[in-house]
N, C-alpha and C positions, 0 to 999 in steps of 0.2 A: 760362250755358252752360257745361256741363262735357263733356269728351271724354275721360273717365278711361281708357277701354279704346282708345284711339287714339294712337299714338305715330309721328311721323314722324322719319326720319333724313336729314340734309342732308349735304352735303359743300360744304366752303367753298372758295371761289377768292379769292384775293388777288393782283389783277392788280398790284398795286405794294406799297408799305408799309402803306397803309390798308386795313383790313379792309371787305369789302363783303358783302351779304346772301348767305347760304349758296345753293348751287345746290339747287332743289328737283325734284320728280319732273317729268317734262316730257311724257311719251308714254303712252298707253293702256296699254302693256305693262308699264309699271313698276307694281308693286303695292306699296304701303306700307301693311301691314295692322297689327294690334295686336301686343303684345309676344307674348301668347298664340297668336295665330295664326300668327306668324311662327316660334315655337318647334316648331309641329306639322309633321310630315314632309309633303311634297307628295303630293297624292292622285295614285294611278296609274292610276285609271280615267280612260279619255280623255273619257267623257262628263262627268264632274266638271271636268277641265281646261278642256273646250271653255265650260263654264257658268262658270267662274272668269273666263276670259279675257273672255266677253262681259259680264259684270257689271262687270269692270274697266274696258273700254272704255265701258260705259255710265256708269261713275262719272265717267270722265274728259271724256266729252262733257256730262254734266250740269255738271262743274265750269268747263268753258269758258263754257257760257251763264250759271252763276252769276257767274263772274269778271266776265263783261260787266255784268251788272246790279249788281254792287257797285260797279264802276269808275263806272257811270253815276250810281248815287246819290251817291257821293263826290264826284263832279265837280261836282255841284250845289249842293254845300255850302261857303261860303267856309272858307278855312284848310283844312279837309279834303281840297279838291280837289287840293292840293298832293300828298297821298298818291297821288290818281290819276295826276297828271302824273309823280311818282317813280316808280310801277310801269311806266308807258310808256317812261319813259327806261330802266329796268332790262330791259325785255324788249330794247331795241335794244344795250344794253351787254352782256348775257350772250351774244347772237348775235354781236357783235363780237369778244368773247373767245374763244369756242368754235368759231364757224363753223357752227354746227348750229342749224336752225331749231327744232329740238323743244326747245332750252334757252330758247327765248322764251316757252314757256308756264309762267310762274312761278306756282307756289303753287296749281296747278289742282285737286288733290285737298283741298287746305285749302279752296278755295273750294267745292268739292262739298259738303263737310262742313257749311259754314257755310250754304249753299242748301238743303241738306236738313233743317237744323234749323229754318230759316226756314219753309220751305215745309210741314214736319210738323207744326209748332206752329201754323201758320195753318189747315191742315185739320183739326187738332183743335179749335180753338177756334171753327171756322164753326159746328157745331151748336150751341154755348153761346151764341153772338151771337144766333142765332134763337130759343133759348129765352128769353133775356133781352129780347128785343123783345116776344115774346108775354107775358111778365110785365109789361112796362111798359104794353102795351096794355090788359091787364086790369086793371092798377091805375089808369089813366086812366079806364076805365070804372066800375068799383066797387072803391074801395080796401078796403072792409070785407068783401068776399065771401070765402067759404071757397075757392073756385077760385083767387082772387088769393094767397092765403096758401098754399094748395098749391103754386102756381107758384113762389112766392118760395123755398119751401123746397127744391123741386126744383132750382132754379137754384143756390141755394148749394151743395147737396151736389154738383152737376154741376160747379161751379167748382172745389171742393176736389178732386174725382176727376180731372178733366181736367188741372188744374196738377200734381197728382202724376204723371200718366202722362207728361206733357210733360218733366218734370224726371227721371224715370225713363229716358225714352227718351234724353234727353241724357247721362245718366250713363253708358249702355250703349255710346254711341259717336256718337248722334245721326244715324244713317242712317235712310233713309226706312222700311225694315223694322222699325226700333225702334218706330216710332210706330205701325205696323199692329199688330204683336203685342206685347202688355205683358209677355210672360213672367213669370206670376205666381210660379211654382216659383221660379225664380231670384231673383225680387224679395224673397221672404220669407227665402231662405238669405242674401242679402247683408244684409239688415237684422240677422239673427241673428249674422251674422259679425262686424258692427261695422266701424268705419273709414270709414265712407261719406262723412262731412263732409271727413275728411282727404284722402282719395283724391280726391274732387270739387274740393277747394280746389287741391291740387297739379296736378291734370289740367288745369283751366281756366287757371290761371297759366302752366303750360308751353305749352299751346296759343296763348294771347295773345302769349307771348315769342317763339315760333316764326313768329308773323306778322311778323315785323320791321317794325311799324308806323314807329316812329321812324327808322330807316333810310330807308324809302320817303319819309317827310316830309322829312327832311334832304336827300335827293338831289333831290326835286321842288323844296324851296325854293331850293336853290343852282342848279338847272337854270332855275328861274324868273327868279331875279335876272339871272344870266348872259345868258339869252336876250332878256330885256327890255333890257339895255343894248346888245345888237346892234340891236334893233328901234326902240329910242327916237328916235333921230335922223331916221331916214327917214319913220318913222309920223308923228311930231310936225310935221315938215316938210310932209307931204301934207295933215294935218288943217289946219294953219295956211293953206295954199292954198285950201282949200275953203271959207274964209271970205269969199273975194272972191266979189262979187255975179256978176261976168260968168263964165258958165261956160268960154268959151273962154280967157281969162285966167287962170282958176284952173287949167284943166289945163296951160298953159305953165309956170306958176309950180310945178306939182308935179313937172315933169320931173327936176329935179335930185335929188328926194327919190325918185322912181322908179328913177333910175339906182342910187343908193345901196341901195335895197331888192332891187333885182335882184342885186346883188353879194352882199347878205347872203343870198339865197335859194339862192345857188349852194353856199354853205357851211355854213350853219346846222344842216340835218339830220344832217350828218356830224359836225360839231363837237359837237353832242348826244351822239350816239353814242359818240363818242370820249371825251368826257367821262364818261358813264355806265359805259363798260368799264373806265377808269382810275381813276374816282372821284376826280379831280382837278379843281378849279375852274379852275385856269389852262389846262386842256385846251380849255376853251370859247373861247379867243381864241388859239391855236396855228394860225393860219392857214397857216403855211409847211409845218408836218406834214400839213396836210389836202391841200395842193397835191402834196406828195410821194407820199401814198398814192393820189390821184387818178391819178397815171401808171402805177400798178400795175394798174388795172382800170377804165379809163374807161367802158367799155360798162355795167359793173354800176352805177356811179355815175349814169350817166345814166338808167338803168332806175329805180333808186331816187328819184332827183329827181323824174321823170316820174309815177311812181305817187303819191309824196307830195303833189305840187301837184294832180294830176288828183283824187285823192280829197277834197282839201280843198275844192275848187270848189263841188260840189253842196250842201255842209254851209251855204254862205252863204243858200241858199234858206230854210233854217229859221230866219234871222233877219230875215225880211221884217216879221213881227208879234211883238209883245212876247208871252213866254210867262209863264203865272203860275207862281209858285214852286212851287206844289202838284204840278204835272205836268211840271216841268221835267225830270224824268228821263226821260220817255217819249222826247222827240226826242233826248235825250242819248245813248240807246242809238246811233242812228245815228252820231253823233260818235265814239262809242268803237269800233263796228264798222269804221268807214272809217280812222280814224287807226292802230288796232291792226296791220294788215298793212303801213302805211307804216312804221311804227317798226321792224318786223323787217326790212324791206328795206334801211332805212338800215344796221341793224346788220351786214346780210349784206355789204353793199358794203365796209364797212370791213374785216370778216374776209377777204373775198376778196383785198383789197389787201395785208393783211398776210402772207398766205399766199405771195404770189408775190414772188421775189426781184428780178426784172429788170422794168423798165418796159416797158409795152405798145409796140407799134410807133406811131411818131408818125402814122402814119395814123389809126389808131384814136382816138389821143389828140385830133386835131383835129377828126376827125369828131364826137366826143362833145361837144366844146366848141361846135362850130357848132349841133349839134342841140340843145344846152341853151339857146341863145338864144332859138328860137320858144317853147320851152315856158315859160320864165321870163316873156317878154314876153306871152304869152297869159294867164298866170295874172294879171299885175299889170292887163292890160287889162280882164278880166272882174270882178275884183277891184273895180277902180275903178267898173265900171258897176253892181255891186251895192251900192255907196254910196247910189245914188239910189233904192233900193228898200228898204233896211234901214231898221228903225224908230228905230235910234240915229243915223242918218246917217254923218257922217265918224268920229264916235267909234268905229264898231264896227271901225276900222282898229286899235285897241288890243287888239282880240279875235282875234288870230292863233291859231285853234284849232288850226292844223297845229303849232305850236312851243310854245305857251304852255298853259295849263290847257285841258284838251280841250272843255269846255263853256262857250261864252261868255254865260252867263245871269246873270252877277252882279248886273246892274243891274235883273233883272226883280222 
């Protein structure tokens, strides 16, 4: 993949002494075009400006869909799913740092470029696959016939032509329009000019570097370990209690684990958001700081907690039956779609707290505390009921998709 004619410019945010991933474009109105296009003066014609705005908005919307699909694919692959978790943590972290929801849409235009390359290549190779199927059918019927040989020649020529067209489209920038129109005049001029290989290599390496894959993997791995340390004691306790044959006794024995788990639920979403915002592993365990931030905006924290747990509950229904690895990415789309806004709200709640200098009135603080109790209790109650219909039984407690990797299909 080469995106030679596409360069993005990011600004870096350093919440502490540690470097975090650069801020990317976040809203449809932000247009990161090529160096050549950026150097051109803005079009004065209002029709062209409206068209450019619509195209930019379309690219951004397409990028959002592409990002969801990319996260869904990554989330179903062991090890790589930590990148998906890291991205979702970064979403909450950027909103917590800036207080802007738009900053939670990280790398959307890069995702649009990846999505357009995948979609364009798929469309270009679709007729080739049909032609190949026709040749294979002819070969099975009569391998020595003239028609079979002609189909083989046509298939080989078409394969070379389509491959060159896809490579050329990627070289030009990888947008969908580049796959539709081959620009033959520009193609021959570029060939005669020379330097295509060097430009393609540099453009591809620059694009991969700007994806910040290692940063997201590192953030996801550290967030996974820290979150697992929080969940391990209550989850293992409840799993052990489920080994008792008597359901009533098992429920009673599970109560201490449920109480600890309830405490964890109250803090964990915001501990993760603060960890991502400051990029410090110790931030995952600074409960006192979270309590102080809660006093600043208790209603915002209650809303974020409510949405996080509410959106996590319906996803337990997708764990009733084992899902084949080949199609695991399809239901994982729903996991990503539901978890994404929850991460955004967690970061928003932290950001609101940081902006306020004085604690909220004690009435709002206590109302939020009391209102959080039925939310947490209801979540634990329904989660416990889902254990009886989940195909993995009590072991599914380890698959806390709202806080760990977003798709709990690792055992499928």
